Structure formats: C-alpha cells, structure tokens
C-alpha positions in Angstrom: -54.4 64.3 28.9 -54.1 60.8 27.5 -56.4 59.8 24.7 -57.0 56.2 23.5 -58.5 55.9 20.1 -60.0 52.6 18.9 -60.5 52.3 15.2 -62.7 49.3 14.1 -63.4 50.2 10.4 -61.6 50.5 7.1 -64.0 53.2 5.9 -61.7 55.9 4.4 -63.4 59.1 5.8 -63.8 57.6 9.3 -60.2 56.5 9.5 -58.9 59.8 8.0 -60.8 61.8 10.6 -59.7 59.6 13.5 -56.0 60.2 12.6 -56.7 63.9 12.0 -58.0 64.1 15.5 -55.1 62.1 16.8 -52.5 64.4 15.2 -54.4 67.5 16.3 -54.3 66.2 19.9 -50.6 65.4 19.7 -49.8 68.9 18.4 -51.8 70.2 21.5 -49.3 68.2 23.7 -51.7 65.3 24.6 -50.5 61.7 24.5 -52.4 59.5 22.0 -52.4 55.8 21.3 -54.5 54.2 18.6 -55.6 50.6 18.7 -56.7 49.0 15.4 -59.3 46.2 15.7 -61.6 44.4 13.3 -61.5 45.9 9.8 -59.3 48.7 11.3 -56.2 46.5 10.8 -56.8 46.9 7.0 -55.9 50.7 7.0 -52.7 50.2 4.9 -55.0 48.9 2.1 -57.2 52.0 2.0 -56.9 53.9 -1.2 -59.2 56.9 -1.6 -58.8 60.0 -3.8 -60.6 62.3 -1.4 -59.4 60.9 2.0 -55.7 60.3 2.1 -55.4 57.9 5.0 -51.7 57.1 4.4 -50.9 60.8 4.7 -52.8 61.2 8.0 -51.3 58.0 9.4 -47.8 59.1 8.5 -48.4 62.5 10.1 -49.7 60.8 13.3 -46.6 58.6 13.5 -44.2 61.6 12.8 -45.9 63.5 15.6 -45.0 60.6 18.0 -48.4 58.9 18.1 -48.4 55.2 18.9 -50.4 52.6 16.9 -51.2 49.1 18.1 -53.0 46.5 16.0 -55.0 43.4 17.1 -52.8 40.4 16.3 -55.8 38.0 16.0 -57.5 40.4 13.5 -54.3 40.7 11.5 -53.8 36.9 11.4 -57.4 36.2 10.4 -56.7 38.4 7.3 -53.3 36.8 6.6 -51.6 40.1 7.4 -48.3 40.5 9.1 -46.9 43.1 11.5 -45.8 46.4 10.1 -44.8 49.9 11.2 -48.4 51.0 10.9 -49.9 47.8 12.2 -47.6 46.3 14.9 -49.0 43.1 16.4 -50.6 43.7 19.7 -52.9 41.8 22.1 -56.2 42.3 24.0 -53.9 42.9 27.0 -52.5 45.9 25.2 -56.0 47.2 24.5 -56.9 46.8 28.1 -53.8 48.7 29.1 -54.7 51.5 26.6 -58.2 51.8 28.1 -56.9 51.7 31.7 -54.2 54.4 31.2 -56.3 56.7 29.0 -58.2 59.7 30.5 -60.6 59.4 27.6 -61.3 56.7 25.0 -62.8 57.4 21.6 -64.1 54.8 19.2 -64.3 55.2 15.4 -66.2 52.7 13.4 
C-alpha cells in the first residue's frame, strides 16, 4: 500500500508520532511519502526533551521514506532546501495525493 502523510505543524508530539507511523509503515513494506506544509517545514528546528523528532525523522529517511517540503512555505520562513526539507511544489503534493492509496494528515 502507498501512504501519503501530510504534516502541517511543528508541534513536537504530533510530528514525532507522524514519523513513527511512517517508519512503522515502511518496516511493514509499505511505500511512504511525507509532505511538509505550513509550520511543518520547521521540523528541523524542533527541540524537545520528550519527543526526539530528529531521531524519528532520521529513522524514516534511513528506512527509505521520502520527504517533500512546500517551497513557498520554506521561502516565507527564509529557509532553504535541505535533506530533511527538499523544496517541492503544490504539483508534488497533488502527485502524492493522486498516487497514494491513503492520505493521512497530522496537524
């Protein structure tokens, strides 16, 4: 099955759980793509003692998960493309939705 996950928040627990679900799905042989939008593009700035977002994000990438990030949202925050937040477009989000069997939103 193909899962599309849309993350629109920078709230540590929500983002942490979204990537936990993504990694669990990858380990169960599903395909998973994450699209970061709105405050979701700020995930590299999340620092939380209880919810280690960086650890979950790294695990997701290591398990061959793909992350896309809204370029307009990044630019409005004066952020640049990175390994975790590669610049993407609304067309990429449309493709994610069209090709996914299920789409989940967090935030």
